[in-house]
N, C-alpha and C positions, 0 to 999 in steps of 0.2 A: 459471585457465588463460588464457594469452595466445598469440595467433597471431603467428608470425614473418612477415616480408614474403613469404618463399617460400611459407609455408602459406596466406597470404591469396590469393596468386596462384593456387595450386592450387585453392583453394575457389571462387574466382571462375570459373575454367574449368569446374569441375564444375557450378556453377550455370547456366552457359550451356548445358551439355549437358542440365541439368534443364529448361530452357526448351523444348528439343526433345522430351524425354521427356513433358513435360506435354501435348503435343499428341496423344499416342498412348495414355497410361495412363488408363483409365476409373476415376474416383474412386468409392469405395464410400460411400454415405451413412450407413452404420452403423459406419464407421470414423472415429473422431475423434482428431485430433492436438492436443495442448496444448503451449504453450511460454510462456516468460517472458523475463526479462532476459538478453539476449545468448545465449540458448539454453544458459545455464550455470547458472541458478539455479532452484530449485524454490520459487517464492514468488508473492506477490500473488494476485489473484483467480483466476488460472488454477489455482493449486494447490488452492484450496478447491472450485472447480467440478469439477476432476479427481477429487478425493477423493469428492465426492458421487456422481458418475457411477459411479466404481469400486464404491462400496458399494451403490448403489440401482438401477443399470441394467445388468445382465449382458448384455442384448441389444445393448449398444453396445461395440464393440471400441475401447478407448481406450489411447493411449500418450502419454507425456510426453517431450519432447525435452530431453536433458541431454548436451551435447557434452563435458563433462569426464569422462574415463574413471573417475577415482577416485570422483567424486560419483555417477555413474550406478551404479557397483557398490554403493556404500553404500545408495542408495535402493532398488535391486533387492533387497538383503538385507532391507529393512524392509517393502516393499510387494509384492514379487514382480516377475515379468518384464513390467513395464509401461513400461520406459524405453528410449528409442532415441537414436541419434545421427543427425545430418544433415550430417556433414563428409565422408562417403564417398559414392561413387556408389550403393552399396547402400542407405545410409541415406536418401539423397535419393529414390530410387525408392520406398522404403517410405512416406515422407511424402506423395509424390504420389498414392499410392493412397487417401489419406484424403479423404472427401467434406466434412469439416469441419475447419478449423483454428481453434483458439481460443487467443488470445494476450493477455497483459497488457502486453507490451513486445517489440518486434521481431517477426520472422517465423520460422517453422521453417526456411524456405528463402527466400532473397531472389530472387524472380523478378518480371519486369515484368508478367507476365500470370497471376499465381498465383490471382487471384480469378475468372477466367473459367469455371472448371469445378467450383468448389466454393464453399461458404460460408466466409467468413473473418469471424470474430466477435471483436471487440476488447472484452474485459471490463475493460481498463485497470487502474489501481491507486490510485484515490482521486479525490475531487472536487478539481479544480484551483483551489486558492486563488491560487497564483501562475500567471502566464501561461505557457502551454505551446504547443508546436507552432507553428502559423501565427500565433498572437497574440504569440509571443515575438519582440520586435523585435531581439533580439541575434543571431538565427540568420541565416546568410548566404544569399545568393540561391541558391548551389549546393546548400546544405542543403535549401532549400525545394523545389527541383526534384527532388532525390533523394527527399525524403519524399513528394512528390506522386506520383511514378512508382511507387515500391515499396510505399507504404502507402495513402495516401488513395484512389488509383484502384482499389485491390484490396479495400478493406473492404466487406463486405456489410452488416454491422450493427455498431453500437457501443452498449454499454449505459450508461445513466445512472440514478442513483437518484431523479431528480426530473424532472417535465415542465418545471419552471421553468428547468432547466439545458440543455434541448435546443439552444437557439440557441448557447449558449456552447460546448458540445461540438462542434456542427457547424462553428463558426468555428475552433475550436482544431485540429480534424483536417481541415479543408477538405473537408467532405463535405456532401451535401444533408441537410436536416433529417429527411427521411423514412427515413434510415438510422440515426437515433438512436432507440433503444427504451428505454422506462422499465421496466427489469427489475431494477434494484438492483445491489448488489455482493455476490458470493458470500462474501467474507470476513466480512461483517457478520452472516451467519447464525450465526457463533460467539457473537455477543452475546446471543442468546436462550437459550444453554445455561447452566444453573445450575451453578456450580462451588463446591466447598468450598475456599476460598482457603487455609485453614489447612493443607491437605494439601500443596499445592505450595510454600507458603512454608516449612513445616517441613522439607521435603525439600531445598530450595535454600539455606535460611538457618537452620540448626539452632541457632544461638546468638543469636538476636534477643532484645532486651529485650521485656517485655510490651507489648502495644499493643491499642488499641481500633479505630483507623482507620488506613488507609494511603493515601498520596498518591503518584501517579505524576507525575514531572517529566520531560517529554520535549521538551527544546529541539532546535531545528534545528541541524545542523552548519554551521559557518561556515568557508569556505576562506580567510578573511583573518585568522584568529587563533582562539585558544581562546574557548570560550563563557564568558562571565562569569555563573556560575551564580546568584549573588545580587548583582545589579548595583545595590547601594545604597551611598550615601556613609556611611550609619550602620551598615554591615554589621558584625555582631558575632557570631561563631560560637558563643561561649559563651552569649550571650543567646538565640540561635536554638535551641540545644540545650536550654536550660532550658525554653523554651516547648514544644518537642516532647515533652520528658519530662513536663512538667506536664499536657499535654493527651493524653498517651498516644498519640502519633503517630509514624509512621515515613515518611520520604520515600524513595521509590525513584527513582533518577535513571537515565534511559535516554538515552544519547547516544553520540557517537563513541568507539570503543574507546581511541583515543589520549589521550583526555582524562580517563580515570578516575583519574588521580593527584590531581586537584583535591580539596581539603579531605578527603582520605581519612584515616581514623583520628582525626578531630577532633571527632566528635559522639557518642561513646559508643554507637555502633551505631544511632543514630536517623536516620542518612543512609546509604543503601545504594545499590549500583549493580546494575542489572538489564539488562545488555546482552545481545547475541545469544548469548554464551557460556552465559548462564543460561537465557534463553527466546528461541528463534529468532524467533518472531512474537509481538509484544506483544498483537496483537488476540485471541490465544487466552486472555488473562487480563485484558483491558481492563475488563471489567465487574466485576472484583473490587475495583477501587480506588474510594475514597470521594470523591476529588477529583483533577482533572487540572490540572497546570500546564504551560503551553507558551508558545511565542512565535509562530512562523510555520508550524509543522508542521500539515499538514491532518489529523493524527490527531484533532484536537478535533472535526472534522466527523463522524467515525465515532463518537466518544465521546458525542456528543449523544444517540445512540440509547439509551444507558444511563440517561438522564435524571438524571445526576449533575452537580454543579457544576464550574465551570472558572474558572481564573485565568490571566491573561496577563502576560508580562514582555517587551514589545517595546522594550527599552532602546536598541537600535541600529537602529531601523526604517529610518531614512534611509540609513544606510550599507548595511544588508542589501539593501534594494530596489534601490539604485543599483549595488551590487556585483554583484548577480545579473543586472542588465541587463534584467530581465523586468517588474518591477512586479507589481501584484496585479490580479486580475479584479474585485475588489470593494473597496469602501471598508473598509479594515482595521478602523477603530474601530467602524463600524456592523455589521460581520460577525463580531465577536468578543464573544459574550455573557457577559462576566465582567469583574470589576474589573481595573485595570492599575496596581497600586501602584508608587510611585516611591521609597519608603523602606522600610527593614526594619520600622519601626514600623507602617506601613500594611499591609505584607505580612502580618505576624502578625495584625493586626486583621481583615483581609479573609479570611484562612483561618478564623478563628473564626466570622465571620459566615456564610461559605459552608457550613461543617460543622454549624452549629447552627441555621440558619434555612432551612428547605426552600423558602421563597418568595423568597429573595434571588436576584435575576436569573432567576427561574423563567420569567417572561413572555418575556424576551429569548431564553432557550434554547429554549423551546417554539416561538417564532416562527421562529427559524432552523432548528430541527429539521424543522418542517413544510415549510420552503422547500427544503432540500437532501436530505431523507430521506423522500420519499413512500413508497418501498419500503424497509422496514427489515429484514424477515426473509423467509425462504423464497425468496431470490433464485435460488439454485441450481436449485430445482425449477421455478421460472417460466422460467428460461432454457432448461432442457432441454425443457420443454413447448413453448416457442416454436420451438426448433430442430426438434424432431420434427414439428411441424405444417408448418414450411417444407419439410421433407424428405419429407413424407408417410410418416413412420415410425409404426408402432403402438407 
């Protein structure tokens, strides 16, 4: 869904009326509104906290903002009448009645003073490996002013999975450190659930060859060109396939939909694609994989919780970091607990070592896991408990 200039002007005018209504509508502390990306997507930590509240706390009236009519209808058919819009004056009034706004990105309504009469809790969507917000040197002065007025000034609390990240989060969102609370990420609650991977694999991939172990390869999208999946001068697809077949492995690649034509139908079923068409949120099955391969995606920080091995392919790190204009919050080499092979021969050798030696890079993974994931499970229940205490709700 995209807004035309005319629609944006109408929405802006309605938000100004919302500023006035906000002075007179008394928020209900037992009414919680959830939102995420652009008020169009049902995703990130907001989604999983919403599902938890819906299932476990009937005393809380919860709604999720989805401004796309088609998407809202589809979600209503699945979950029930728990989805609202905030593009009309009626929808804005509904959102203003909520005593809690919970967001992973954006706001249910964009008001200068939205946080004065309610709790606004930012559950975000992952540990920031790359610089975000006010640490991102590429954002303009105007963007900084806008973000400060509509976001930073209104946040009541922001959650982080580790006390060691409090300063980073405070600087990124330009808030005082006392607003950062170590309560974890609701989406990582999924990682504690035991899944029978054969069930969903058989359903989505009925013609796979036999396998013993599966690998998830989740590279970051590059806006300057296609991802080079196997960035080796000695790249040989037949040799790679022979290795995967001998070791009884399958690699599932998850990346941008436009790139799924790469190496397709060249590996006898040993290389598959697992994009959002197959599984909308990869965190739902992340703990089923025996090894993770990535480059700059912060998915590996969540994956650490599974205590399984990781391998990194940062073949274009200089171009990627300079093209993004952001840089990293941490020293990349020190913050990535796994081998970084530069040839296919090394790549194959490192996969063998990681899958056959439980102690290989174990110390490095444990160290980083303890640093970024102090809170690994039960984040949703802890956040709800915290909010109810702040609101004096039973």
